[in-house]
DRENPA-3360 file (N, C-alpha, C; in nm, 2 decimals, always signed):
BEGIN
1 = MKMEQTNR = -5.32/-19.07/+6.19/-5.26/-19.15/+6.30/-5.23/-19.28/+6.25 ~ -5.32/-19.35/+6.18/-5.30/-19.46/+6.13/-5.18/-19.47/+6.02 ~ -5.15/-19.37/+5.95/-5.03/-19.37/+5.86/-4.90/-19.38/+5.93 ~ -4.90/-19.31/+6.05/-4.78/-19.33/+6.13/-4.75/-19.47/+6.18 ~ -4.86/-19.53/+6.23/-4.84/-19.67/+6.26/-4.79/-19.76/+6.16 ~ -4.86/-19.74/+6.06/-4.83/-19.82/+5.93/-4.68/-19.80/+5.90 ~ -4.62/-19.68/+5.88/-4.48/-19.66/+5.86/-4.40/-19.71/+5.95 ~ -4.44/-19.70/+6.10/-4.35/-19.78/+6.19/-4.35/-19.92/+6.18;
9 = DEDSTVLV = -4.46/-19.99/+6.15/-4.46/-20.13/+6.14/-4.36/-20.17/+6.02 ~ -4.37/-20.10/+5.91/-4.27/-20.12/+5.81/-4.13/-20.11/+5.85 ~ -4.10/-20.01/+5.93/-3.98/-19.99/+5.97/-3.93/-20.09/+6.06 ~ -4.01/-20.15/+6.14/-3.97/-20.26/+6.23/-4.00/-20.40/+6.17 ~ -3.97/-20.41/+6.04/-3.98/-20.54/+5.98/-3.83/-20.57/+5.93 ~ -3.79/-20.70/+5.97/-3.66/-20.75/+5.92/-3.69/-20.87/+5.81 ~ -3.64/-20.83/+5.69/-3.66/-20.91/+5.58/-3.54/-21.01/+5.57 ~ -3.55/-21.14/+5.58/-3.44/-21.23/+5.60/-3.41/-21.28/+5.45;
17 = GTKPVMNY = -3.28/-21.29/+5.41/-3.24/-21.33/+5.30/-3.13/-21.42/+5.30 ~ -3.02/-21.40/+5.23/-2.91/-21.50/+5.22/-2.78/-21.48/+5.31 ~ -2.78/-21.35/+5.39/-2.68/-21.32/+5.47/-2.67/-21.41/+5.60 ~ -2.57/-21.41/+5.66/-2.56/-21.49/+5.79/-2.67/-21.46/+5.90 ~ -2.70/-21.57/+5.98/-2.82/-21.54/+6.07/-2.79/-21.43/+6.17 ~ -2.66/-21.42/+6.21/-2.64/-21.33/+6.31/-2.65/-21.16/+6.26 ~ -2.65/-21.15/+6.13/-2.67/-21.02/+6.08/-2.82/-20.98/+6.10 ~ -2.92/-21.09/+6.08/-3.05/-21.07/+6.11/-3.09/-21.04/+6.27;
25 = VLAVATQF = -3.01/-21.13/+6.35/-3.04/-21.12/+6.49/-3.00/-20.97/+6.53 ~ -2.89/-20.92/+6.48/-2.85/-20.79/+6.51/-2.95/-20.68/+6.46 ~ -3.01/-20.70/+6.35/-3.11/-20.62/+6.30/-3.24/-20.60/+6.39 ~ -3.27/-20.72/+6.44/-3.38/-20.75/+6.53/-3.34/-20.67/+6.66 ~ -3.23/-20.69/+6.71/-3.19/-20.63/+6.84/-3.18/-20.47/+6.82 ~ -3.14/-20.44/+6.71/-3.12/-20.29/+6.67/-3.27/-20.23/+6.67 ~ -3.35/-20.29/+6.62/-3.50/-20.25/+6.61/-3.55/-20.22/+6.74 ~ -3.54/-20.31/+6.83/-3.59/-20.31/+6.98/-3.50/-20.19/+7.05;
33 = NAGSSEVC = -3.38/-20.19/+7.03/-3.31/-20.09/+7.10/-3.35/-19.95/+7.05 ~ -3.40/-19.94/+6.92/-3.43/-19.81/+6.87/-3.57/-19.77/+6.92 ~ -3.64/-19.85/+7.00/-3.77/-19.81/+7.04/-3.89/-19.89/+6.99 ~ -3.87/-19.96/+6.91/-3.98/-20.06/+6.87/-4.04/-20.14/+6.97 ~ -4.16/-20.17/+6.98/-4.23/-20.26/+7.08/-4.26/-20.39/+7.00 ~ -4.26/-20.39/+6.88/-4.29/-20.52/+6.81/-4.19/-20.52/+6.68 ~ -4.13/-20.63/+6.65/-4.06/-20.66/+6.53/-4.11/-20.79/+6.45 ~ -4.13/-20.77/+6.32/-4.17/-20.88/+6.24/-4.06/-20.94/+6.16;
41 = IMARGRAI = -4.03/-21.05/+6.17/-3.92/-21.12/+6.09/-3.99/-21.19/+5.97 ~ -3.96/-21.16/+5.85/-4.03/-21.21/+5.73/-3.93/-21.27/+5.64 ~ -3.98/-21.39/+5.59/-3.88/-21.47/+5.49/-3.97/-21.54/+5.38 ~ -3.91/-21.58/+5.28/-3.97/-21.64/+5.17/-3.87/-21.76/+5.13 ~ -3.93/-21.87/+5.09/-3.86/-21.99/+5.02/-3.76/-22.05/+5.12 ~ -3.64/-22.07/+5.05/-3.52/-22.11/+5.14/-3.47/-22.04/+5.26 ~ -3.52/-21.91/+5.27/-3.47/-21.82/+5.39/-3.54/-21.84/+5.50 ~ -3.65/-21.94/+5.50/-3.75/-21.96/+5.60/-3.68/-22.01/+5.73;
49 = SRAVDTAE = -3.59/-22.12/+5.70/-3.51/-22.18/+5.81/-3.42/-22.08/+5.88 ~ -3.36/-21.98/+5.80/-3.28/-21.87/+5.85/-3.36/-21.79/+5.93 ~ -3.49/-21.76/+5.91/-3.58/-21.68/+5.98/-3.61/-21.72/+6.11 ~ -3.64/-21.87/+6.11/-3.67/-21.94/+6.23/-3.54/-21.93/+6.33 ~ -3.43/-21.95/+6.27/-3.30/-21.94/+6.35/-3.29/-21.81/+6.41 ~ -3.32/-21.70/+6.33/-3.30/-21.57/+6.37/-3.39/-21.56/+6.49 ~ -3.51/-21.59/+6.49/-3.61/-21.56/+6.59/-3.57/-21.64/+6.73 ~ -3.52/-21.77/+6.71/-3.48/-21.85/+6.84/-3.36/-21.79/+6.88;
57 = IALSRFLG = -3.26/-21.76/+6.80/-3.13/-21.69/+6.86/-3.16/-21.56/+6.94 ~ -3.24/-21.48/+6.87/-3.28/-21.34/+6.94/-3.35/-21.36/+7.07 ~ -3.44/-21.47/+7.09/-3.51/-21.48/+7.20/-3.44/-21.55/+7.32 ~ -3.36/-21.65/+7.27/-3.28/-21.73/+7.37/-3.15/-21.66/+7.42 ~ -3.09/-21.58/+7.34/-2.93/-21.52/+7.38/-2.94/-21.38/+7.41 ~ -3.03/-21.31/+7.33/-3.01/-21.16/+7.32/-3.11/-21.08/+7.38 ~ -3.25/-21.13/+7.38/-3.35/-21.05/+7.41/-3.43/-21.13/+7.52 ~ -3.40/-21.11/+7.64/-3.46/-21.18/+7.75/-3.59/-21.13/+7.79;
65 = DTVMKGPI = -3.62/-21.00/+7.76/-3.76/-20.95/+7.78/-3.85/-20.94/+7.66 ~ -3.83/-21.04/+7.57/-3.91/-21.05/+7.45/-3.96/-21.18/+7.43 ~ -4.09/-21.18/+7.37/-4.15/-21.31/+7.34/-4.21/-21.31/+7.21 ~ -4.25/-21.44/+7.16/-4.32/-21.45/+7.03/-4.46/-21.41/+7.06 ~ -4.51/-21.35/+6.95/-4.65/-21.28/+6.97/-4.74/-21.38/+6.86 ~ -4.85/-21.42/+6.93/-4.96/-21.49/+6.85/-4.91/-21.61/+6.77 ~ -4.99/-21.64/+6.67/-4.95/-21.75/+6.58/-4.84/-21.71/+6.48 ~ -4.76/-21.80/+6.43/-4.66/-21.78/+6.33/-4.75/-21.78/+6.20;
73 = IIGTEIID = -4.73/-21.68/+6.11/-4.82/-21.67/+6.00/-4.74/-21.73/+5.88 ~ -4.80/-21.83/+5.82/-4.74/-21.89/+5.69/-4.83/-21.88/+5.58 ~ -4.77/-21.89/+5.46/-4.85/-21.87/+5.34/-4.77/-21.90/+5.22 ~ -4.84/-21.87/+5.10/-4.78/-21.90/+4.98/-4.80/-21.78/+4.88 ~ -4.71/-21.74/+4.82/-4.71/-21.62/+4.71/-4.67/-21.69/+4.58 ~ -4.74/-21.65/+4.49/-4.71/-21.68/+4.34/-4.63/-21.59/+4.27 ~ -4.51/-21.63/+4.24/-4.41/-21.54/+4.17/-4.41/-21.59/+4.02 ~ -4.39/-21.49/+3.93/-4.38/-21.51/+3.80/-4.22/-21.52/+3.77;
81 = TESGPTNV = -4.19/-21.63/+3.71/-4.06/-21.66/+3.67/-4.05/-21.68/+3.51 ~ -3.93/-21.72/+3.47/-3.90/-21.74/+3.33/-3.97/-21.86/+3.28 ~ -3.99/-21.95/+3.37/-4.06/-22.08/+3.34/-4.21/-22.08/+3.37 ~ -4.27/-21.96/+3.41/-4.40/-21.96/+3.45/-4.42/-21.93/+3.60 ~ -4.55/-21.93/+3.64/-4.59/-21.89/+3.78/-4.52/-22.00/+3.87 ~ -4.47/-21.96/+3.99/-4.41/-22.06/+4.09/-4.47/-22.02/+4.22 ~ -4.50/-22.13/+4.30/-4.54/-22.11/+4.43/-4.41/-22.09/+4.53 ~ -4.42/-22.00/+4.61/-4.30/-21.98/+4.71/-4.38/-21.96/+4.85;
89 = STIDIHLI = -4.32/-22.04/+4.93/-4.37/-22.04/+5.08/-4.32/-21.91/+5.15 ~ -4.40/-21.86/+5.24/-4.36/-21.74/+5.32/-4.39/-21.76/+5.48 ~ -4.33/-21.68/+5.55/-4.34/-21.69/+5.70/-4.32/-21.55/+5.76 ~ -4.41/-21.53/+5.85/-4.40/-21.40/+5.94/-4.40/-21.45/+6.09 ~ -4.29/-21.41/+6.16/-4.28/-21.42/+6.30/-4.29/-21.29/+6.37 ~ -4.37/-21.27/+6.46/-4.37/-21.14/+6.54/-4.32/-21.16/+6.67 ~ -4.22/-21.07/+6.71/-4.18/-21.08/+6.84/-4.22/-20.93/+6.91 ~ -4.25/-20.95/+7.04/-4.29/-20.82/+7.11/-4.21/-20.82/+7.25;
97 = KI = -4.19/-20.69/+7.29/-4.13/-20.67/+7.41/-4.23/-20.68/+7.53 ~ -4.20/-20.74/+7.64/-4.30/-20.75/+7.74/-4.26/-20.66/+7.86;
% end
């Protein structure tokens, strides 16, 4: 049973990158409409501000019955690049349906 929950959690994760913010807002709304009770918005580096915008727009304009869950998780990942290891900031924002 834990395996099913893990797969469902992975399915309800929106990875924010370089696309326009509204694409990610639509992805979040689609996850909730598909039956997810929780969606995680994840981003790294320069996409962090786009992830915050995604959460704020989704909560204020599209998902009236949804709130932010718990603390926002921030961290740092070490990425190997051509010039050596580099630190990249990360953020996870969890939204839940009430």
